C-alpha positions as CSV (number, residue, x, y, z in Angstrom):
1,X,9.1,-13.7,-0.8
2,X,8.8,-10.0,-1.5
3,X,9.0,-7.8,1.6
4,X,8.5,-4.2,0.3
5,X,7.2,-2.0,3.2
6,X,6.0,-4.9,5.3
7,X,4.3,-4.6,8.7
8,X,3.3,-0.9,8.2
9,X,-0.2,-0.2,9.4
10,X,-2.8,0.9,6.8
11,X,-3.5,4.0,8.8
12,X,-0.1,5.3,7.7
13,X,-1.5,5.9,4.3
14,X,-2.9,9.3,5.4
15,X,0.6,10.8,5.4
16,X,1.5,9.0,2.2
17,X,-1.4,10.5,0.3
18,X,-0.2,14.0,1.3
19,X,3.3,13.2,0.1
20,X,1.9,11.9,-3.1
21,X,-0.1,15.1,-3.7
22,X,3.1,17.2,-3.2
23,X,5.0,15.1,-5.6
24,X,2.4,15.4,-8.3
25,X,2.3,19.2,-7.8
26,X,6.0,19.2,-8.5
27,X,5.4,17.2,-11.7
28,X,2.7,19.6,-12.8
29,X,-0.4,17.5,-12.0
30,X,-2.7,16.4,-9.3
31,X,-3.8,13.1,-7.9
32,X,-7.3,13.7,-9.0
33,X,-6.1,13.9,-12.7
34,X,-4.9,10.4,-12.8
35,X,-7.5,8.1,-11.2
36,X,-11.0,6.9,-11.4
37,X,-12.6,6.3,-8.0
38,X,-12.8,2.7,-7.0
39,X,-15.7,0.9,-5.4
40,X,-15.8,1.2,-1.7
41,X,-16.6,-1.5,0.8
42,X,-20.1,-0.1,1.2
43,X,-20.8,0.5,-2.5
44,X,-19.9,-3.0,-3.7
45,X,-23.0,-5.1,-4.2
46,X,-23.1,-8.4,-2.4
47,X,-25.2,-11.5,-3.0
48,X,-25.8,-12.7,0.5
49,X,-26.0,-16.4,0.9
50,X,-29.3,-17.3,2.5
51,X,-29.1,-18.7,6.0
52,X,-30.3,-22.3,6.5
53,X,-33.8,-22.7,7.8
54,X,-34.3,-23.7,11.4
55,X,-36.1,-27.0,12.0
56,X,-39.6,-26.5,13.4
57,X,-40.0,-27.5,17.0
58,X,-41.5,-31.0,17.6
59,X,-43.9,-31.6,20.4
60,X,-43.1,-34.9,22.2
61,X,-45.9,-37.4,22.8
62,X,-47.3,-37.7,26.4
63,X,-45.7,-41.2,26.7
64,X,-42.6,-41.1,24.6
65,X,-41.1,-44.3,23.2
66,X,-37.6,-44.7,21.8
67,X,-39.1,-44.6,18.3
68,X,-41.0,-41.3,18.9
69,X,-38.4,-39.4,20.9
70,X,-37.2,-36.5,18.7
71,X,-33.4,-36.3,17.9
72,X,-31.5,-33.0,17.8
73,X,-30.7,-32.0,14.2
74,X,-27.8,-29.6,13.4
75,X,-28.7,-27.1,10.8
76,X,-25.9,-26.4,8.3
77,X,-24.3,-22.9,8.4
78,X,-23.4,-21.1,5.2
79,X,-20.8,-18.9,6.8
80,X,-18.7,-18.8,10.0
81,X,-20.1,-16.9,13.0
82,X,-18.9,-13.3,13.6
83,X,-15.5,-13.1,15.2
84,X,-14.0,-16.1,13.4
85,X,-10.3,-15.6,12.8
86,X,-9.5,-14.6,9.2
87,X,-6.2,-16.5,9.5
88,X,-8.2,-19.7,10.1
89,X,-11.0,-19.5,7.6
90,X,-8.9,-17.9,4.9
91,X,-5.9,-20.2,5.4
92,X,-6.2,-21.7,1.8
93,X,-6.1,-18.1,0.4
94,X,-3.0,-17.2,2.3
95,X,-1.3,-20.5,1.3
96,X,-2.2,-19.9,-2.4
97,X,-0.8,-16.4,-2.2
98,X,2.6,-17.7,-1.1
99,X,2.8,-19.7,-4.3
100,X,2.2,-16.8,-6.7
101,X,5.2,-16.0,-8.9
102,X,4.0,-12.8,-10.5
103,X,0.9,-10.5,-10.5
104,X,-0.4,-7.1,-11.2
105,X,-2.2,-4.9,-8.7
106,X,-4.1,-1.6,-9.2
107,X,-4.4,0.3,-6.0
108,X,-6.8,3.3,-5.5
109,X,-6.7,5.4,-2.4
110,X,-9.5,7.9,-1.9
111,X,-8.7,10.5,0.8
112,X,-11.2,10.9,3.7
113,X,-10.4,14.5,4.2
114,X,-11.8,17.6,2.6
115,X,-9.2,17.6,-0.2
116,X,-10.9,14.7,-1.9
117,X,-7.6,13.6,-3.4
118,X,-7.5,10.2,-5.2
119,X,-4.3,8.3,-5.7
120,X,-4.0,5.4,-8.1
121,X,-0.9,3.3,-8.7
122,X,-0.3,0.2,-10.7
123,X,2.1,-2.3,-9.3
124,X,3.7,-5.3,-11.0
125,X,5.5,-7.8,-8.8
126,X,7.8,-10.7,-9.8
127,X,9.1,-12.8,-7.0
128,X,11.4,-13.0,-5.2
129,X,12.6,-9.4,-5.3
130,X,11.3,-7.3,-8.3
131,X,8.6,-4.6,-8.4
132,X,7.5,-1.8,-10.8
133,X,5.3,1.0,-9.6
134,X,3.7,3.5,-12.0
135,X,1.5,6.4,-11.0
136,X,0.7,10.0,-11.8
137,X,-0.7,11.9,-14.8
138,X,0.3,10.2,-17.9
139,X,2.4,7.8,-15.8
140,X,4.7,10.7,-14.8
141,X,6.2,8.8,-11.9
142,X,7.8,5.3,-12.2
143,X,9.8,3.3,-9.6
144,X,11.5,0.0,-10.1
145,X,12.9,-2.0,-7.2
146,X,15.2,-4.9,-7.8
147,X,16.8,-6.5,-4.8
148,X,18.3,-3.7,-2.7
149,X,18.5,-1.1,-5.6
150,X,15.7,1.3,-6.5
151,X,15.4,3.3,-9.7
152,X,13.2,6.4,-9.8
153,X,11.9,8.3,-12.8
154,X,10.3,11.7,-12.3
155,X,9.9,13.9,-15.3
156,X,11.6,11.5,-17.7
157,X,15.0,11.2,-16.0
158,X,16.0,8.0,-14.2
159,X,18.1,8.1,-11.0
160,X,19.4,5.2,-8.9
161,X,19.2,5.2,-5.1
162,X,20.3,2.5,-2.7
163,X,17.8,0.4,-0.7
164,X,14.2,-0.4,-1.1
165,X,11.6,2.4,-0.9
166,X,8.7,2.3,1.6
167,X,5.6,2.5,-0.6
168,X,3.6,4.1,2.3
169,X,5.8,7.2,1.7
170,X,4.0,7.5,-1.7
171,X,0.6,6.7,-0.3
172,X,0.5,3.0,-1.0
173,X,1.1,-0.4,0.4
174,X,2.8,-3.4,-1.3
175,X,0.7,-6.4,-2.4
176,X,2.4,-8.5,0.3
177,X,1.7,-6.0,3.1
178,X,-2.0,-5.7,2.3
179,X,-2.5,-9.5,2.4
180,X,-0.5,-9.8,5.6
181,X,-2.8,-7.1,7.2
182,X,-5.7,-9.4,6.4
183,X,-3.8,-12.4,7.8
184,X,-3.0,-10.8,11.2
185,X,-4.2,-12.7,14.2
186,X,-6.6,-10.0,15.4
187,X,-8.5,-9.8,12.1
188,X,-11.9,-11.5,11.9
189,X,-13.9,-12.6,8.9
190,X,-17.5,-13.4,8.0
191,X,-18.6,-14.8,4.7
192,X,-21.2,-12.6,3.1
193,X,-22.0,-14.2,-0.3
194,X,-20.7,-14.5,-3.8
195,X,-19.9,-12.1,-6.7
196,X,-18.3,-12.3,-10.1
197,X,-15.2,-10.2,-10.9
198,X,-13.9,-10.3,-14.5
199,X,-15.7,-13.5,-15.1
200,X,-14.3,-15.2,-11.9
201,X,-16.8,-16.4,-9.3
202,X,-15.6,-15.1,-5.9
203,X,-16.5,-15.7,-2.3
204,X,-16.9,-12.4,-0.5
205,X,-15.6,-12.0,3.1
206,X,-16.3,-9.1,5.5
207,X,-13.2,-8.2,7.5
208,X,-12.8,-6.4,10.8
209,X,-9.5,-5.3,12.3
210,X,-8.3,-2.9,15.0
211,X,-7.1,0.5,13.8
212,X,-4.4,0.8,16.5
213,X,-6.2,3.7,18.2
214,X,-8.9,1.8,20.1
215,X,-11.3,1.6,17.2
216,X,-11.8,-0.8,14.3
217,X,-11.4,-0.8,10.5
218,X,-13.7,-2.7,8.2
219,X,-13.0,-4.2,4.8
220,X,-14.1,-6.8,2.2
221,X,-12.0,-9.5,0.4
222,X,-13.1,-11.2,-2.8
223,X,-11.5,-14.6,-3.2
224,X,-11.6,-16.8,-6.4
225,X,-13.8,-19.8,-5.7
226,X,-11.6,-22.1,-7.9
227,X,-8.0,-20.9,-7.1
228,X,-8.4,-19.3,-3.7
229,X,-6.5,-16.2,-4.9
230,X,-7.5,-12.6,-4.0
231,X,-9.3,-10.7,-6.7
232,X,-10.2,-7.5,-4.8
233,X,-9.5,-6.1,-1.3
234,X,-11.2,-3.0,0.1
235,X,-10.4,-1.4,3.4
236,X,-11.9,1.7,5.0
237,X,-8.8,3.2,6.7
238,X,-8.6,6.4,8.8
239,X,-7.0,8.0,5.8
240,X,-9.7,7.0,3.3
241,X,-10.9,4.0,1.2
242,X,-8.2,1.8,-0.1
243,X,-9.1,-0.6,-3.0
244,X,-6.7,-3.2,-4.5
245,X,-7.6,-5.1,-7.7
246,X,-5.6,-8.2,-8.4
247,X,-4.9,-9.6,-11.9
248,X,-2.2,-11.1,-14.1
249,X,-1.5,-14.0,-11.8
250,X,1.7,-15.9,-12.9
251,X,1.8,-14.1,-16.2
252,X,5.1,-13.4,-18.0
253,X,6.0,-10.0,-16.4
254,X,9.5,-8.7,-17.1
255,X,11.1,-6.1,-14.8
256,X,14.7,-5.1,-15.7
257,X,17.0,-2.2,-14.6
258,X,16.2,0.9,-16.7
259,X,19.8,2.1,-16.7
């Protein structure tokens, strides 16, 4: 199981986005040069599942008999009530995630401040301990983590540094961290409908979680109806809107030391 930058709150991305902007300036570019804004939790359309009709009230006869006494009928519910634990209703998704061998994630972070900076990074992950991160204008920054060794490429020159790097330093979160945030015990989920992403029919879940400062953060999770795997995750964080697009599940992805 990969553990790059785990258990770091999403609100830490505000600092990471600033660091990312400074890095790009050093490389001669800007974050806005390299990314296309991703859909936000409020922009993404949702096909809301219609709620089940409520049975019309029945008036009992003046002298009821066993045959005429109405029986209570439970109406089926299309989605769990508000406040349902995400860890419970999305348990099949979190279980399926644990079985993934490799995948590709495109993360876009749109800053909430006046700068309007947008960060985009592409992450490839191969379990148990390999990850490649590419970002910046013309992919000017690349990072490869294999076990406890990290390789950095800025401006065309590779250097090797010990230890894993925390992706929040660069304005991002690892694929594992984002899913673990959604799986936290204080996150609630409500099913909101179905949508199709890249030809995959998905169930859409509205998520709510504490922001650590007395308020809440909201998000949406799109889950493949056939395989229970995440296809998109959007969170409205204090630092801005974070969108993660998931693809390439269990494809043959190769990550090797560059030097």
